[in-house]
PAVOTI-492750 format. One record per residue: residue number from 1; residue in one letter; x, y, z of N, C-alpha, C in turn. Coordinates in Angstrom, 2 decimals, padded with zeros to 5 digits. Layout:
# PAVOTI-492750
R  nr rest     n.x     n.y     n.z    ca.x    ca.y    ca.z     c.x     c.y     c.z
R NUM    A       X       Y       Z       X       Y       Z       X       Y       Z
...
This chain:
# PAVOTI-492750
R  nr rest     n.x     n.y     n.z    ca.x    ca.y    ca.z     c.x     c.y     c.z
R   1    M -005.96 -034.43 -001.23 -006.44 -033.33 -000.40 -006.35 -033.71  001.08
R   2    I -006.04 -032.71  001.90 -006.14 -032.92  003.34 -007.04 -031.83  003.91
R   3    E -007.65 -032.10  005.05 -008.53 -031.13  005.69 -007.79 -030.44  006.82
R   4    L -007.76 -029.11  006.77 -007.17 -028.30  007.83 -008.22 -027.32  008.33
R   5    H -007.91 -026.65  009.43 -008.82 -025.64  009.97 -008.08 -024.33  010.16
R   6    T -008.74 -023.24  009.81 -008.16 -021.92  009.99 -008.17 -021.57  011.48
R   7    P -007.44 -020.52  011.88 -007.42 -020.14  013.30 -008.80 -019.88  013.89
R   8    N -009.76 -019.46  013.05 -011.12 -019.23  013.53 -012.03 -020.43  013.34
R   9    G -011.45 -021.57  012.93 -012.22 -022.81  012.89 -012.88 -023.16  011.59
R  10    L -012.64 -022.39  010.52 -013.23 -022.74  009.23 -012.54 -023.98  008.67
R  11    S -013.33 -024.93  008.18 -012.78 -026.14  007.59 -012.36 -025.87  006.15
R  12    V -011.15 -026.30  005.79 -010.62 -026.03  004.46 -010.00 -027.29  003.88
R  13    E -010.35 -027.59  002.63 -009.68 -028.67  001.91 -008.44 -028.11  001.24
R  14    V -007.29 -028.66  001.58 -006.01 -028.13  001.11 -005.38 -029.11  000.12
R  15    P -005.12 -028.67 -001.12 -004.45 -029.55 -002.08 -003.01 -029.81 -001.67
R  16    E -002.57 -031.04 -001.84 -001.18 -031.39 -001.51 -000.27 -031.28 -002.72
R  17    T -000.85 -031.28 -003.91 -000.08 -031.17 -005.14 -000.77 -030.19 -006.08
R  18    K -000.06 -029.73 -007.11 -000.66 -028.85 -008.11 -001.79 -029.55 -008.84
R  19    A -001.66 -030.86 -009.02 -002.68 -031.63 -009.73 -004.02 -031.59 -008.99
R  20    E -003.98 -031.45 -007.67 -005.20 -031.40 -006.86 -005.77 -029.99 -006.75
R  21    D -005.02 -029.02 -007.20 -005.42 -027.61 -007.05 -006.08 -027.13 -008.34
R  22    N -007.35 -026.79 -008.28 -008.05 -026.32 -009.48 -008.07 -024.80 -009.61
R  23    T -007.31 -024.12 -008.76 -007.23 -022.66 -008.85 -006.45 -022.26 -010.10
R  24    P -007.01 -021.41 -010.96 -006.28 -021.02 -012.17 -005.05 -020.18 -011.85
R  25    R -004.02 -020.35 -012.66 -002.80 -019.56 -012.56 -002.59 -018.83 -013.88
R  26    F -002.05 -017.63 -013.81 -001.95 -016.79 -014.99 -000.50 -016.41 -015.27
R  27    D -000.24 -016.10 -016.52  001.08 -015.64 -016.98  000.97 -014.16 -017.30
R  28    V  001.83 -013.34 -016.70  001.74 -011.89 -016.89  001.99 -011.47 -018.33
R  29    N  002.66 -012.33 -019.09  003.01 -011.97 -020.47  001.99 -012.47 -021.49
R  30    E  000.99 -013.23 -021.05  000.08 -013.83 -022.02 -001.40 -013.59 -021.74
R  31    D -001.78 -013.46 -020.49 -003.21 -013.53 -020.16 -003.63 -012.48 -019.15
R  32    M -003.14 -011.26 -019.32 -003.37 -010.25 -018.30 -004.83 -009.81 -018.22
R  33    K -005.50 -009.73 -019.34 -006.90 -009.29 -019.34 -007.76 -010.24 -018.51
R  34    N -007.61 -011.53 -018.73 -008.38 -012.52 -017.97 -007.95 -012.54 -016.50
R  35    A -006.66 -012.30 -016.25 -006.16 -012.27 -014.87 -006.80 -011.13 -014.08
R  36    V -006.87 -009.95 -014.68 -007.47 -008.80 -014.01 -008.96 -009.03 -013.77
R  37    S -009.63 -009.63 -014.75 -011.05 -009.94 -014.60 -011.27 -010.93 -013.45
R  38    Y -010.40 -011.94 -013.37 -010.50 -012.93 -012.29 -010.27 -012.25 -010.94
R  39    Y -009.29 -011.35 -010.88 -009.00 -010.63 -009.64 -010.22 -009.83 -009.18
R  40    K -010.84 -009.12 -010.10 -011.99 -008.28 -009.73 -013.17 -009.12 -009.27
R  41    D -013.33 -010.30 -009.86 -014.45 -011.17 -009.49 -014.22 -011.87 -008.15
R  42    N -012.98 -012.30 -007.91 -012.69 -013.17 -006.77 -011.93 -012.51 -005.62
R  43    G -011.29 -011.38 -005.90 -010.55 -010.69 -004.85 -009.11 -011.14 -004.72
R  44    Y -008.67 -012.04 -005.59 -007.28 -012.50 -005.60 -006.97 -013.05 -006.98
R  45    V -005.68 -013.22 -007.27 -005.25 -013.86 -008.51 -003.85 -014.41 -008.29
R  46    I -003.53 -015.52 -008.94 -002.21 -016.14 -008.81 -001.46 -016.02 -010.12
R  47    F -000.25 -015.46 -010.06  000.66 -015.41 -011.20  001.82 -016.36 -010.94
R  48    S  002.17 -017.13 -011.94  003.25 -018.11 -011.78  004.57 -017.59 -012.32
R  49    S  005.65 -017.99 -011.66  007.02 -017.79 -012.15  007.38 -016.34 -012.41
R  50    C  006.95 -015.45 -011.53  007.32 -014.03 -011.67  008.78 -013.80 -011.27
R  51    V  009.23 -014.54 -010.28  010.60 -014.41 -009.78  011.32 -015.73 -010.02
R  52    S  012.54 -015.66 -010.51  013.29 -016.87 -010.85  013.63 -017.68 -009.61
R  53    Q  013.84 -018.97 -009.81  014.25 -019.84 -008.70  015.58 -019.37 -008.13
R  54    E  016.47 -018.91 -009.00  017.77 -018.41 -008.55  017.61 -017.23 -007.59
R  55    S  016.71 -016.31 -007.94  016.48 -015.14 -007.08  015.85 -015.55 -005.75
R  56    C  014.92 -016.50 -005.80  014.30 -017.00 -004.57  015.35 -017.61 -003.65
R  57    N  016.24 -018.39 -004.24  017.32 -019.01 -003.45  018.24 -017.95 -002.86
R  58    Q  018.53 -016.92 -003.64  019.37 -015.82 -003.16  018.75 -015.16 -001.93
R  59    L  017.47 -014.87 -002.03  016.77 -014.21 -000.92  016.80 -015.06  000.34
R  60    R  016.57 -016.35  000.19  016.60 -017.25  001.35  018.01 -017.36  001.93
R  61    N  019.01 -017.38  001.05  020.39 -017.46  001.53  020.79 -016.21  002.31
R  62    F  020.38 -015.04  001.81  020.71 -013.79  002.51  019.90 -013.66  003.80
R  63    W  018.71 -014.23  003.83  017.94 -014.28  005.07  018.72 -015.06  006.13
R  64    E  019.24 -016.20  005.73  020.05 -017.02  006.64  021.30 -016.26  007.08
R  65    K  021.96 -015.65  006.13  023.24 -014.99  006.39  023.07 -013.68  007.17
R  66    N  022.12 -012.85  006.76  021.99 -011.51  007.34  021.11 -011.46  008.58
R  67    I  020.01 -012.19  008.56  018.99 -012.04  009.60  019.11 -013.07  010.72
R  68    K  019.20 -014.33  010.37  019.10 -015.38  011.40  020.30 -015.39  012.35
R  69    S  021.41 -014.90  011.87  022.60 -014.85  012.73  022.69 -013.55  013.54
R  70    Y  021.80 -012.59  013.26  021.88 -011.29  013.90  021.37 -011.36  015.35
R  71    Q  022.15 -010.78  016.26  021.82 -010.85  017.68  021.07 -009.61  018.19
R  72    G  020.97 -008.60  017.34  020.31 -007.37  017.77  018.82 -007.37  017.50
R  73    T  018.23 -006.17  017.54  016.78 -006.04  017.35  016.46 -005.54  015.94
R  74    I  015.33 -005.99  015.42  014.82 -005.61  014.10  013.33 -005.32  014.24
R  75    Y  012.84 -004.37  013.47  011.42 -003.99  013.51  010.55 -005.15  013.03
R  76    R  009.50 -005.47  013.77  008.69 -006.67  013.51  007.26 -006.34  013.08
R  77    Q  006.72 -007.23  012.26  005.38 -007.05  011.70  004.28 -007.23  012.74
R  78    T  004.41 -008.22  013.58  003.32 -008.58  014.49  003.11 -007.56  015.59
R  79    T  004.19 -007.06  016.16  004.09 -006.16  017.31  004.39 -004.70  016.99
R  80    A  004.94 -004.44  015.79  005.39 -003.09  015.42  006.42 -002.57  016.41
R  81    R  007.26 -003.49  016.90  008.33 -003.12  017.82  009.65 -003.71  017.33
R  82    A  010.75 -003.13  017.79  012.07 -003.69  017.51  012.32 -004.83  018.49
R  83    E  012.55 -006.03  017.96  012.72 -007.21  018.80  013.86 -008.08  018.28
R  84    K  014.40 -008.91  019.15  015.35 -009.93  018.73  014.60 -011.08  018.07
R  85    N  015.32 -011.89  017.31  014.71 -013.05  016.66  014.12 -014.01  017.70
R  86    L  012.92 -014.49  017.41  012.29 -015.53  018.22  012.24 -016.81  017.40
R  87    F  012.95 -017.84  017.84  013.03 -019.08  017.08  012.11 -020.14  017.67
R  88    N  011.56 -021.00  016.79  010.84 -022.17  017.29  011.80 -023.35  017.38
R  89    E  011.27 -024.53  017.65  012.13 -025.70  017.85  012.86 -026.13  016.58
R  90    K  012.37 -025.66  015.42  013.02 -026.00  014.16  013.97 -024.90  013.68
R  91    K  014.20 -023.93  014.55  015.11 -022.81  014.25  014.57 -021.89  013.16
R  92    W  013.25 -021.80  013.05  012.62 -020.84  012.15  012.27 -019.59  012.94
R  93    I  012.46 -018.44  012.33  012.10 -017.18  012.97  010.58 -017.03  012.96
R  94    M  010.00 -016.80  014.14  008.55 -016.75  014.27  008.00 -015.33  014.37
R  95    N  008.85 -014.33  014.54  008.38 -012.95  014.55  008.83 -012.28  013.25
R  96    P  007.92 -012.23  012.25  008.27 -011.74  010.92  008.76 -010.30  010.91
R  97    I  009.59 -010.01  009.92  010.18 -008.68  009.78  009.25 -007.76  008.98
R  98    L  009.20 -006.50  009.37  008.39 -005.51  008.68  009.30 -004.53  007.93
R  99    N  008.92 -004.24  006.68  009.56 -003.22  005.85  011.03 -003.52  005.54
R 100    L  011.21 -004.48  004.64  012.56 -004.84  004.22  013.26 -003.68  003.53
R 101    Q  012.50 -002.79  002.90  013.09 -001.64  002.22  013.71 -000.65  003.20
R 102    S  013.40 -000.82  004.49  013.94  000.09  005.51  015.02 -000.56  006.37
R 103    L  015.41 -001.79  006.04  016.47 -002.45  006.79  017.77 -001.65  006.71
R 104    N  018.54 -001.66  007.77  019.83 -000.96  007.81  020.75 -001.53  006.72
R 105    P  021.12 -000.72  005.71  021.95 -001.24  004.62  023.35 -001.64  005.06
R 106    N  023.82 -001.10  006.16  025.15 -001.47  006.65  025.16 -002.85  007.29
R 107    L  024.01 -003.28  007.82  023.92 -004.58  008.47  023.29 -005.65  007.57
R 108    F  022.33 -005.23  006.77  021.54 -006.19  005.99  021.51 -005.81  004.51
R 109    G  022.61 -005.26  004.02  022.66 -004.74  002.65  022.37 -005.78  001.59
R 110    D  022.91 -006.99  001.74  022.71 -008.04  000.73  021.23 -008.36  000.56
R 111    L  020.54 -008.57  001.67  019.12 -008.91  001.61  018.30 -007.75  001.08
R 112    R  018.55 -006.56  001.59  017.78 -005.40  001.16  017.94 -005.13 -000.33
R 113    R  019.17 -005.15 -000.83  019.41 -004.89 -002.26  018.75 -005.95 -003.13
R 114    T  018.84 -007.21 -002.71  018.26 -008.29 -003.50  016.74 -008.18 -003.54
R 115    V  016.12 -007.84 -002.42  014.67 -007.64 -002.40  014.28 -006.48 -003.32
R 116    E  015.03 -005.39 -003.23  014.72 -004.22 -004.06  014.85 -004.52 -005.54
R 117    N  015.90 -005.26 -005.91  016.17 -005.53 -007.32  015.33 -006.66 -007.90
R 118    E  015.13 -007.72 -007.11  014.48 -008.92 -007.64  012.98 -008.99 -007.36
R 119    V  012.50 -008.19 -006.42  011.06 -008.23 -006.09  010.42 -006.86 -006.33
R 120    F  010.86 -005.84 -005.62  010.22 -004.53 -005.73  010.34 -003.93 -007.13
R 121    S  011.44 -004.21 -007.82  011.64 -003.68 -009.17  011.39 -004.73 -010.25
R 122    N  010.87 -005.88 -009.86  010.63 -006.98 -010.79  009.62 -006.58 -011.85
R 123    L  009.99 -006.73 -013.13  009.14 -006.26 -014.22  007.80 -006.99 -014.27
R 124    S  007.82 -008.30 -014.03  006.57 -009.07 -014.08  005.62 -008.64 -012.96
R 125    I  006.16 -008.48 -011.76  005.33 -008.07 -010.62  004.78 -006.67 -010.84
R 126    C  005.63 -005.76 -011.29  005.19 -004.38 -011.52  004.14 -004.31 -012.63
R 127    K  004.30 -005.14 -013.66  003.32 -005.17 -014.75  001.98 -005.67 -014.25
R 128    A  002.00 -006.73 -013.45  000.75 -007.28 -012.91  000.05 -006.26 -012.02
R 129    L  000.81 -005.61 -011.14  000.21 -004.64 -010.23 -000.32 -003.41 -010.96
R 130    K  000.41 -002.95 -011.97 -000.06 -001.80 -012.74 -001.36 -002.12 -013.46
R 131    S -001.47 -003.35 -013.97 -002.69 -003.76 -014.67 -003.87 -003.83 -013.70
R 132    I -003.62 -004.30 -012.50 -004.69 -004.43 -011.50 -005.10 -003.07 -010.94
R 133    L -004.12 -002.23 -010.64 -004.39 -000.94 -010.00 -004.77  000.16 -010.99
R 134    G -004.32 -000.01 -012.24 -004.57  001.03 -013.23 -003.59  002.17 -013.15
R 135    E -002.54  002.02 -012.38 -001.50  003.03 -012.25 -000.22  002.38 -011.73
R 136    K  000.87  003.12 -011.77  002.15  002.61 -011.30  002.06  002.29 -009.81
R 137    P  002.48  001.08 -009.40  002.36  000.71 -007.99  003.37  001.43 -007.11
R 138    K  003.00  001.61 -005.85  003.89  002.21 -004.85  003.94  001.27 -003.65
R 139    I  005.11  001.12 -003.06  005.26  000.26 -001.89  004.80  001.01 -000.64
R 140    V  003.90  000.40  000.09  003.46  000.95  001.37  004.08  000.18  002.52
R 141    Q  004.17 -001.14  002.35  004.64 -001.99  003.43  005.15 -003.30  002.84
R 142    S  006.16 -003.89  003.46  006.63 -005.22  003.05  006.94 -006.04  004.29
R 143    M  006.92 -007.36  004.13  007.15 -008.27  005.26  007.90 -009.49  004.78
R 144    Y  008.53 -010.18  005.71  009.16 -011.47  005.42  008.77 -012.44  006.54
R 145    F  008.06 -013.51  006.13  007.66 -014.56  007.07  008.49 -015.80  006.83
R 146    E  008.99 -016.42  007.88  009.64 -017.72  007.75  008.78 -018.80  008.40
R 147    G  008.63 -018.77  009.72  007.75 -019.72  010.39  006.30 -019.34  010.19
R 148    N  005.40 -020.31  010.32  003.97 -020.07  010.16  003.41 -019.46  011.44
R 149    S  003.04 -018.19  011.36  002.53 -017.50  012.55  001.02 -017.66  012.71
R 150    A  000.39 -018.44  011.82 -001.04 -018.79  011.93 -001.91 -017.56  012.11
R 151    T -001.82 -016.64  011.17 -002.63 -015.43  011.21 -004.10 -015.78  011.01
R 152    W -004.97 -015.19  011.82 -006.40 -015.47  011.69 -006.98 -014.76  010.48
R 153    E -008.20 -015.16  010.11 -008.91 -014.53  009.00 -009.11 -013.04  009.29
R 154    H -008.87 -012.22  008.30 -009.04 -010.79  008.48 -009.16 -010.12  007.11
R 155    Q -009.64 -008.90  007.11 -009.62 -008.08  005.91 -008.49 -007.06  006.07
R 156    D -007.57 -007.05  005.10 -006.45 -006.11  005.19 -006.92 -004.67  005.32
R 157    S -008.06 -004.37  004.69 -008.59 -003.01  004.71 -008.81 -002.49  006.12
R 158    Y -009.07 -003.41  007.06 -009.30 -003.02  008.46 -008.04 -002.39  009.05
R 159    Y -006.87 -002.83  008.59 -005.59 -002.38  009.14 -004.91 -001.33  008.27
R 160    L -005.07 -001.47  006.96 -004.30 -000.64  006.04 -005.04 -000.57  004.71
R 161    D -005.20  000.63  004.17 -005.89  000.75  002.88 -005.48  002.06  002.22
R 162    S -005.98  002.26  001.01 -005.69  003.47  000.26 -006.64  004.59  000.70
R 163    E -006.45  005.75  000.11 -007.33  006.88  000.43 -008.78  006.52  000.11
R 164    K -008.97  005.81 -001.01 -010.30  005.29 -001.36 -010.34  003.83 -000.91
R 165    I -011.17  003.55  000.08 -011.20  002.23  000.71 -011.42  001.13 -000.33
R 166    G -010.57  000.11 -000.24 -010.71 -001.05 -001.11 -009.83 -001.04 -002.34
R 167    L -009.09  000.04 -002.57 -008.28  000.13 -003.79 -006.82 -000.23 -003.58
R 168    M -006.43 -000.58 -002.36 -005.08 -001.08 -002.13 -005.06 -002.58 -002.40
R 169    T -003.92 -003.10 -002.82 -003.80 -004.54 -003.00 -002.49 -005.02 -002.37
R 170    A -002.42 -006.31 -002.10 -001.22 -006.90 -001.50 -000.75 -008.06 -002.36
R 171    G  000.55 -008.28 -002.38  001.11 -009.41 -003.12  001.94 -010.28 -002.20
R 172    W  001.81 -011.60 -002.36  002.58 -012.56 -001.55  003.42 -013.41 -002.47
R 173    L  004.68 -013.54 -002.14  005.63 -014.30 -002.96  006.12 -015.51 -002.17
R 174    A  005.91 -016.70 -002.74  006.41 -017.93 -002.11  007.84 -018.17 -002.57
R 175    L  008.77 -018.24 -001.62  010.18 -018.44 -001.97  010.55 -019.91 -002.06
R 176    E  009.68 -020.79 -001.59  009.98 -022.22 -001.63  008.68 -023.02 -001.57
R 177    E  008.77 -024.29 -001.93  007.64 -025.21 -001.79  007.59 -025.71 -000.35
R 178    I  006.40 -025.78  000.20  006.25 -026.33  001.55  005.16 -027.40  001.53
R 179    K  005.19 -028.28  002.51  004.19 -029.33  002.59  002.84 -028.74  003.01
R 180    A  001.78 -029.35  002.50  000.44 -028.84  002.77  000.13 -028.81  004.26
R 181    E  000.57 -029.85  004.99  000.24 -029.92  006.41  000.97 -028.88  007.26
R 182    A  001.93 -028.18  006.65  002.64 -027.13  007.38  001.77 -025.89  007.57
R 183    G  000.64 -025.86  006.87 -000.22 -024.68  006.92 -000.03 -023.85  005.67
R 184    R -001.09 -023.32  005.16 -001.06 -022.57  003.91 -001.41 -021.10  004.12
R 185    F -000.83 -020.27  003.27 -001.37 -018.92  003.12 -002.74 -019.09  002.47
R 186    F -003.77 -018.48  003.03 -005.10 -018.69  002.46 -005.85 -017.37  002.32
R 187    I -006.78 -017.36  001.39 -007.66 -016.21  001.20 -009.10 -016.72  001.21
R 188    C -010.03 -015.82  001.43 -011.46 -016.15  001.39 -012.04 -015.46  000.16
R 189    P -012.26 -016.20 -000.94 -012.74 -015.59 -002.19 -014.01 -014.77 -001.96
R 190    N -014.06 -013.63 -002.64 -015.21 -012.72 -002.62 -015.35 -011.93 -001.32
R 191    S -014.45 -012.14 -000.37 -014.55 -011.38  000.88 -014.27 -009.90  000.67
R 192    H -013.66 -009.56 -000.48 -013.42 -008.14 -000.78 -014.73 -007.40 -001.06
R 193    K -015.81 -008.15 -001.26 -017.11 -007.54 -001.54 -017.92 -007.29 -000.27
R 194    I -017.39 -007.74  000.87 -018.10 -007.51  002.14 -017.85 -006.09  002.61
R 195    D -018.89 -005.35  002.85 -018.78 -003.99  003.36 -018.46 -004.07  004.85
R 196    L -017.30 -003.55  005.24 -016.91 -003.60  006.65 -017.96 -002.99  007.56
R 197    G -018.64 -001.97  007.06 -019.65 -001.30  007.86 -020.94 -002.09  007.99
R 198    R -021.06 -003.16  007.20 -022.29 -003.95  007.23 -022.04 -005.39  007.66
R 199    Q -020.94 -005.63  008.33 -020.68 -006.99  008.80 -021.68 -007.37  009.89
R 200    N -022.10 -008.61  009.85 -023.01 -009.13  010.87 -022.74 -010.61  011.07
R 201    I -023.54 -011.24  011.88 -023.31 -012.65  012.20 -023.40 -013.55  010.97
R 202    E -024.08 -013.06  009.93 -024.26 -013.86  008.71 -023.03 -013.85  007.82
R 203    N -022.28 -012.76  007.80 -021.18 -012.65  006.84 -019.82 -012.43  007.48
R 204    N -019.74 -012.41  008.79 -018.48 -012.08  009.45 -017.56 -013.30  009.53
R 205    I -016.62 -013.38  008.60 -015.63 -014.45  008.62 -014.29 -013.93  009.12
R 206    A -014.26 -012.68  009.56 -012.98 -012.05  009.87 -013.04 -011.29  011.18
R 207    D -013.51 -011.96  012.25 -013.55 -011.25  013.52 -012.22 -011.38  014.24
R 208    N -012.21 -011.05  015.52 -010.98 -011.03  016.33 -010.02 -009.92  015.92
R 209    H -010.51 -008.87  015.27 -009.65 -007.75  014.91 -009.21 -007.05  016.18
């Protein structure tokens, strides 16, 4: 384990290997009932091996081919503006892309088609989401992150939600293994039970909105 801190200063013990991680992982084909129960209790759930390694590699290759070499502007998640790629010293794109399903098919057709076929139409992902939502899932928004943009703690509901508050869900797909010290995607268990209208100094782990 290593100790890291979130952007708002919360101390977190981060496992460096799967052996150090006691978070349960579920199989969509074997344990869906327990997975849904875990999701409702904790506000998140992890499913393993929904997308093949081959498909993950394809997506990363098309990202390199279609996006990183592009000199024009693309709609971005952080600013909601069309911007050129912003690279860090390691040549990772630091301004994530918003809505891959809306990418220009003439410029980024390989990446868009692969995302649509291997992720958005993925049977395992769709099965998991249908079980959690109780209905066929619909895409509202998608993103692609390469560099770690160090997003602060927040509740997604503050920015985007369903007609009935709290009934939207989000899914994150890891395309590769990364080192623990690079920073992790993290969630705050049970934070889905915090009423946004009743936040106070005692329970507010998601300020800076």
